[in-house]
C-alpha positions as CSV (number, residue, x, y, z in Angstrom):
1,M,-54.8,37.0,-13.7
2,P,-53.2,40.5,-13.5
3,K,-55.7,43.3,-13.9
4,I,-54.4,46.4,-15.9
5,L,-56.3,49.9,-16.2
6,V,-56.0,51.6,-19.6
7,I,-56.3,55.5,-19.3
8,E,-56.3,56.8,-22.8
9,D,-58.4,59.5,-24.5
10,E,-57.9,58.4,-28.2
11,E,-60.3,55.7,-28.8
12,S,-58.5,53.8,-31.5
13,V,-55.2,53.7,-29.4
14,R,-57.3,52.6,-26.5
15,E,-59.0,49.8,-28.1
16,N,-55.6,48.6,-29.9
17,L,-54.1,48.3,-26.2
18,L,-57.2,46.6,-24.7
19,D,-57.2,44.0,-27.9
20,L,-53.4,43.5,-27.5
21,L,-53.5,42.9,-23.5
22,A,-56.9,40.7,-24.0
23,A,-54.7,38.5,-26.3
24,E,-52.0,38.2,-23.6
25,D,-54.9,37.0,-21.1
26,F,-54.8,40.0,-19.1
27,E,-57.9,41.4,-17.5
28,T,-58.4,45.0,-18.3
29,I,-60.4,47.9,-17.5
30,A,-60.3,51.2,-19.4
31,A,-61.0,55.0,-18.9
32,A,-61.4,57.5,-21.9
33,N,-59.8,60.4,-19.6
34,G,-57.8,61.0,-16.5
35,R,-61.0,62.2,-13.9
36,I,-62.6,58.5,-14.7
37,G,-59.4,57.0,-14.6
38,V,-58.6,58.2,-11.2
39,H,-62.0,57.0,-9.9
40,L,-61.8,53.8,-11.6
41,A,-58.1,53.0,-10.0
42,I,-59.5,53.9,-6.5
43,S,-62.5,51.4,-7.0
44,E,-60.9,48.5,-8.8
45,I,-57.3,48.5,-7.4
46,P,-55.5,47.4,-10.7
47,D,-52.3,45.7,-10.8
48,L,-50.9,48.0,-13.2
49,I,-51.8,51.5,-14.9
50,L,-51.1,52.6,-18.3
51,C,-51.6,56.1,-18.9
52,D,-51.3,58.9,-21.5
53,M,-49.4,61.6,-20.5
54,M,-51.7,64.3,-22.4
55,M,-55.4,64.2,-22.0
56,P,-58.0,66.7,-21.5
57,E,-59.7,67.4,-18.1
58,V,-57.2,65.7,-15.9
59,D,-53.7,65.2,-17.6
60,G,-51.5,61.8,-16.7
61,Y,-49.5,64.2,-14.4
62,G,-52.5,65.0,-12.4
63,V,-53.8,61.3,-12.6
64,L,-50.4,60.1,-11.0
65,T,-50.5,62.7,-8.7
66,A,-53.8,61.9,-7.2
67,L,-53.1,58.1,-7.2
68,R,-49.9,58.6,-5.2
69,Q,-51.6,60.5,-2.6
70,D,-54.1,57.8,-1.9
71,P,-52.8,55.0,0.1
72,S,-54.8,52.5,-1.6
73,T,-53.2,53.2,-4.9
74,A,-49.8,54.7,-3.9
75,T,-47.9,51.7,-4.9
76,I,-49.5,50.4,-8.2
77,P,-47.1,50.2,-10.9
78,F,-47.6,53.3,-13.2
79,I,-46.4,53.5,-16.9
80,F,-46.8,56.7,-18.9
81,L,-47.6,56.4,-22.8
82,T,-46.5,59.6,-24.5
83,A,-45.7,60.9,-27.8
84,K,-43.5,63.4,-26.4
85,S,-39.9,62.7,-26.3
86,A,-38.2,65.4,-24.4
87,K,-36.3,64.4,-21.6
88,A,-37.6,66.9,-19.4
89,D,-41.0,65.6,-19.7
90,F,-39.7,61.9,-18.8
91,R,-37.8,63.2,-15.9
92,Q,-41.0,65.2,-14.6
93,G,-43.0,62.0,-14.8
94,M,-40.3,59.6,-13.0
95,D,-39.8,62.3,-10.1
96,M,-43.5,62.3,-9.6
97,G,-43.2,58.6,-8.9
98,A,-43.7,57.0,-12.3
99,D,-42.6,53.7,-12.8
100,D,-41.7,53.7,-16.5
101,Y,-42.8,55.4,-19.6
102,L,-43.1,54.4,-23.2
103,T,-42.8,56.8,-26.2
104,K,-45.4,56.3,-29.0
105,P,-45.4,54.6,-31.3
106,F,-44.2,51.7,-29.6
107,T,-43.9,47.9,-30.4
108,R,-45.8,45.1,-28.9
109,A,-42.6,43.5,-27.6
110,E,-41.9,47.0,-25.8
111,L,-45.0,47.2,-24.2
112,L,-45.2,43.8,-22.7
113,S,-41.7,44.1,-21.8
114,A,-42.3,47.2,-19.9
115,I,-45.6,45.4,-18.2
116,M,-44.0,42.0,-17.3
117,N,-41.0,44.0,-15.8
118,R,-43.0,46.5,-13.4
119,L,-45.3,43.5,-12.4
120,E,-42.3,41.2,-11.3
121,K,-40.9,44.4,-9.3
122,H,-44.4,44.8,-7.8
123,A,-44.9,41.2,-6.7
124,T,-41.6,41.1,-5.5
125,L,-42.3,44.0,-3.3
126,K,-45.6,42.5,-2.2
127,K,-43.9,39.4,-1.3
128,Y,-41.5,41.2,0.9
129,L,-44.1,43.2,2.4
130,S,-46.2,40.3,3.4
131,N,-43.3,38.5,4.6
132,Q,-42.3,41.6,7.0
133,T,-46.1,41.5,8.1
134,A,-45.8,37.9,8.7
135,V,-42.9,38.3,11.1
136,N,-44.7,40.9,12.8
137,E,-47.4,38.2,13.2
138,L,-45.3,35.0,14.1
139,T,-46.0,32.7,16.8
140,P,-44.0,33.5,20.1
141,K,-41.7,30.6,19.2
142,M,-40.7,32.3,15.9
143,Q,-40.8,35.7,17.6
144,M,-38.1,34.4,20.1
145,L,-35.9,32.6,17.0
146,E,-36.0,36.6,15.7
147,V,-34.8,38.0,18.8
148,I,-32.1,35.2,19.5
149,L,-30.9,35.8,15.9
150,H,-30.6,39.3,16.3
151,R,-28.5,38.4,19.2
152,A,-26.3,35.9,17.7
153,I,-25.5,38.6,14.7
154,K,-25.3,41.9,16.7
155,E,-23.9,40.9,20.2
156,K,-22.2,37.7,19.5
157,S,-20.6,38.8,16.2
158,F,-21.7,35.4,14.1
159,Q,-19.6,33.4,16.7
160,E,-22.4,30.7,16.4
161,F,-22.2,30.6,13.0
162,E,-20.4,28.1,10.6
163,V,-19.6,27.4,7.1
164,Y,-20.0,24.1,6.1
165,Y,-18.8,22.5,2.6
166,Q,-20.1,19.9,0.6
167,P,-18.0,18.5,-2.4
168,I,-18.8,18.5,-6.0
169,I,-17.6,15.4,-8.0
170,N,-16.4,15.1,-11.4
171,I,-18.6,12.0,-12.3
172,A,-15.9,10.7,-15.0
173,S,-13.0,10.9,-13.0
174,G,-14.5,10.6,-9.4
175,K,-12.4,13.8,-8.1
176,I,-13.5,16.6,-6.1
177,V,-13.7,19.7,-8.5
178,A,-15.5,22.1,-6.6
179,V,-17.7,22.7,-3.3
180,E,-20.8,24.3,-2.2
181,S,-20.5,26.6,1.0
182,L,-23.6,26.0,3.1
183,L,-24.3,28.1,6.5
184,R,-25.3,26.4,9.7
185,W,-26.2,27.9,13.0
186,H,-25.5,26.3,16.1
187,S,-27.5,28.3,18.7
188,C,-26.6,28.3,22.4
189,E,-30.1,28.5,23.5
190,L,-31.9,26.4,20.5
191,G,-29.3,24.1,19.3
192,M,-28.9,23.5,15.7
193,V,-31.4,25.7,13.9
194,S,-32.1,24.8,10.3
195,P,-31.6,27.1,7.4
196,T,-35.1,26.6,6.3
197,E,-36.1,28.3,9.5
198,F,-33.8,31.0,9.9
199,I,-32.9,32.4,6.3
200,P,-36.4,33.2,5.2
201,L,-36.7,35.1,8.8
202,A,-33.3,37.0,7.9
203,E,-34.7,37.7,4.4
204,S,-37.8,39.2,5.8
205,N,-35.9,41.5,8.4
206,G,-32.8,42.8,6.5
207,L,-30.4,40.3,8.5
208,I,-29.5,38.5,5.4
209,I,-27.5,41.3,4.1
210,P,-24.9,41.2,7.2
211,I,-25.4,37.4,7.3
212,G,-24.3,37.1,3.4
213,K,-21.4,39.6,3.7
214,W,-20.0,37.4,6.5
215,V,-20.3,34.1,4.5
216,L,-19.0,35.7,1.4
217,N,-16.0,36.8,3.6
218,N,-15.3,33.6,5.1
219,V,-15.4,31.8,1.8
220,C,-12.5,34.1,0.4
221,K,-10.6,33.6,3.5
222,Q,-11.0,29.9,3.4
223,I,-10.1,30.0,-0.5
224,K,-6.8,31.7,0.6
225,A,-6.3,29.3,3.3
226,W,-6.6,26.4,1.5
227,R,-4.3,27.9,-1.3
228,D,-1.5,28.8,1.7
229,A,-2.0,25.2,2.7
230,G,-0.8,23.7,-0.7
231,I,-4.3,22.1,-1.3
232,P,-5.1,22.3,-5.1
233,A,-7.6,25.2,-5.9
234,L,-11.1,24.6,-5.7
235,T,-14.1,26.4,-7.1
236,I,-16.2,27.3,-4.1
237,A,-20.0,28.4,-4.6
238,V,-21.7,30.7,-2.6
239,N,-25.7,30.9,-2.5
240,L,-27.0,34.6,-2.8
241,S,-30.4,36.1,-1.6
242,V,-32.1,38.3,-4.1
243,I,-31.7,40.9,-1.4
244,E,-28.0,40.8,-1.3
245,F,-27.9,40.7,-5.0
246,N,-29.7,43.6,-5.5
247,Q,-27.6,46.1,-3.0
248,P,-26.1,48.8,-4.7
249,D,-22.7,48.0,-3.4
250,F,-22.6,44.3,-4.3
251,I,-20.2,44.4,-6.8
252,H,-17.9,46.5,-4.8
253,K,-18.2,44.3,-1.8
254,I,-17.1,41.3,-4.1
255,V,-14.2,43.1,-5.2
256,D,-13.2,44.0,-1.8
257,F,-13.2,40.4,-0.6
258,I,-11.2,39.0,-3.6
259,E,-8.5,41.8,-3.4
260,A,-8.1,41.5,0.4
261,N,-7.5,37.6,0.1
262,N,-5.5,37.9,-3.1
263,V,-8.2,35.2,-4.4
264,A,-8.2,34.2,-8.0
265,P,-11.7,35.3,-9.1
266,H,-12.6,32.1,-11.0
267,C,-12.2,30.2,-7.4
268,L,-15.7,32.0,-6.5
269,E,-19.0,31.0,-7.9
270,L,-22.1,32.7,-7.3
271,E,-25.2,30.4,-7.2
272,L,-28.4,32.4,-8.3
273,T,-31.9,30.9,-8.7
274,E,-34.1,31.3,-11.8
275,S,-36.7,33.5,-10.2
276,M,-34.2,35.7,-8.8
277,I,-32.9,36.3,-12.3
278,M,-36.3,36.7,-13.6
279,R,-37.3,39.4,-11.0
280,D,-35.6,42.0,-12.9
281,F,-34.1,40.3,-15.8
282,N,-32.2,43.1,-17.6
283,T,-30.7,44.5,-14.3
284,T,-29.9,41.2,-13.2
285,I,-27.9,40.5,-16.7
286,A,-26.1,43.5,-16.2
287,T,-24.7,42.7,-13.0
288,M,-23.8,39.2,-14.0
289,N,-21.7,40.4,-16.9
290,K,-19.9,42.9,-14.4
291,L,-19.1,39.6,-12.3
292,R,-18.0,37.6,-15.5
293,T,-16.0,40.5,-16.3
294,L,-14.3,40.4,-12.8
295,G,-13.9,36.6,-13.4
296,V,-16.2,35.4,-10.9
297,K,-18.2,32.3,-12.2
298,I,-21.9,32.3,-11.8
299,A,-24.2,29.2,-11.8
300,I,-28.2,29.0,-11.9
301,D,-29.1,26.6,-8.9
302,D,-32.2,24.7,-8.6
303,F,-32.6,24.6,-12.4
304,G,-36.0,23.4,-13.8
305,T,-38.2,24.7,-10.6
306,G,-38.6,28.4,-12.0
307,Y,-40.4,29.5,-15.1
308,S,-37.2,31.2,-17.0
309,S,-36.2,27.7,-18.5
310,L,-35.2,27.4,-21.9
311,I,-36.3,30.8,-23.2
312,Y,-34.1,33.0,-21.7
313,L,-31.1,30.3,-20.9
314,K,-29.1,31.2,-23.6
315,K,-29.1,35.0,-22.8
316,L,-27.6,34.5,-19.5
317,P,-23.6,34.6,-18.8
318,I,-23.4,31.7,-16.7
319,N,-20.9,29.0,-16.4
320,T,-23.0,26.2,-14.5
321,L,-26.3,24.8,-14.8
322,K,-27.3,22.9,-11.3
323,I,-30.2,20.6,-12.2
324,D,-32.6,20.5,-9.0
325,R,-32.8,17.5,-6.7
326,Y,-36.4,17.1,-7.3
327,F,-35.6,15.7,-11.0
328,I,-32.7,13.7,-9.6
329,H,-34.6,11.9,-7.1
330,E,-35.6,8.3,-8.8
331,V,-34.5,9.5,-11.9
332,A,-33.4,6.0,-13.4
333,N,-37.2,4.7,-12.4
334,D,-39.4,7.7,-13.7
335,Y,-39.8,8.3,-17.2
336,Q,-40.8,12.1,-17.0
337,K,-37.9,12.9,-14.8
338,S,-35.5,10.9,-16.9
339,A,-36.7,12.6,-20.2
340,I,-36.4,16.1,-18.7
341,T,-32.9,15.6,-17.3
342,K,-31.8,14.1,-20.4
343,A,-32.8,17.2,-22.4
344,L,-31.3,19.6,-19.7
345,I,-27.7,17.8,-20.0
346,Q,-28.1,17.8,-23.6
347,M,-29.3,21.4,-23.7
348,G,-26.5,22.6,-21.4
349,H,-23.5,21.0,-23.1
350,N,-25.0,22.5,-26.6
351,L,-24.6,26.2,-24.4
352,N,-21.1,24.8,-23.3
353,L,-22.2,25.0,-19.9
354,Q,-21.0,22.5,-17.0
355,I,-24.1,20.6,-15.5
356,V,-24.1,19.7,-11.9
357,A,-26.9,17.1,-10.6
358,E,-27.8,18.2,-6.9
359,G,-29.1,15.4,-4.7
360,V,-27.7,12.4,-5.8
361,E,-28.4,9.6,-3.0
362,T,-28.3,6.0,-4.9
363,E,-26.0,4.2,-7.2
364,A,-29.0,4.0,-9.7
365,E,-29.0,7.9,-9.9
366,L,-25.3,8.0,-10.3
367,S,-25.3,5.5,-12.9
368,F,-28.2,7.1,-14.8
369,L,-26.3,10.6,-14.8
370,R,-22.8,8.7,-16.1
371,Q,-24.8,7.3,-18.8
372,N,-26.2,10.5,-19.9
373,N,-23.0,12.3,-19.6
374,C,-23.8,14.5,-16.8
375,D,-20.3,16.4,-15.6
376,S,-20.6,16.5,-12.0
377,M,-22.7,15.8,-8.8
378,Q,-23.2,16.5,-5.3
379,G,-25.4,14.5,-2.8
380,F,-25.3,12.2,0.2
381,L,-24.0,9.2,-2.0
382,F,-20.6,11.0,-1.9
383,S,-20.8,13.3,1.3
384,R,-23.0,15.5,3.2
385,P,-21.8,19.1,4.0
386,L,-18.8,18.9,6.4
387,P,-17.3,21.2,8.9
388,V,-13.9,22.8,7.7
389,A,-11.7,20.2,9.6
390,E,-13.9,17.3,8.3
391,F,-13.9,18.5,4.9
392,E,-10.1,18.6,4.8
393,K,-9.8,15.3,6.0
394,F,-12.2,14.0,3.4
395,L,-10.3,15.9,0.9
396,L,-7.0,14.4,1.8
397,G,-8.5,11.1,2.1
398,E,-7.4,10.8,5.7
């Protein structure tokens, strides 16, 4: 359970904050002034600090300065609480390293939103820092894989990489209506390397950024190539990493690829996971809205495995909901899975979303989806992911 340090000299305000946080199941510790607050922060290492800006002895600025200079507390999320409303005060605090500020009086919802937003960002940062540390402590085999991955990208210019395509089928008509692009790596030294091995490695060392750029560029080129060959337009879905999506130039990159290949934006669909969206909900929504304005489609991948689920779904500017393969496997024989899948399909349709079932492998699963009006499916029952040439033959029925 996250631990929150409250540094507030007004007893009534401090007690109200502690009661509110306790009601939300946070662990809390409190200090009545800045000097005690600094000592508590260093000794307890909380997950987040709420600190009044104006206090006797040591004010909020002094607390923040002291904590940012100590390595053990330098990265703890820090939110100012202040009765001041002058922009200069806010700017000073943010310039000193504060993560956010709340102007008194604030609502319970505003406080909890600020706390959850900062905790999510902090957890993401810790995750990637720990991933980086883990990479540095990899076995000799994985260290070798990292070296070879670097070489495949930097020296061999992605020559060992290939984008495969898995068809997405309209259940009612049986026709291919979309495609998911999937990256494959045929290493000269190692043979076929699973994405579950090299993608996490690429995310931890930053190589996912050039990899993602290469995939997006290739997909847009493929859309153009199929259009030029007279193949009916298909929506192609591309999976995104949270690191790619959060790049400052991400929207500009998408626009460049679309314009360079004269691609109709609706032919490109970007797949995000629930956990990606929830890491920084408001920022992600803003980026998603920009993409939708461009005409690019957005899908939520692996739906049901994260924690945003039904609460936030109606707020998301998305086109497609992809039900995770976990719920589809043996869905016809598992009462709980069937109940959940039926509810997801109905809910998605009520929100005017297209529903795609992932990982369909049996006729029984397909029959269940058809009976419950699922729109589309993908999986080995119809086709595994295919290289371009094989996919084209499959598409044309050769």
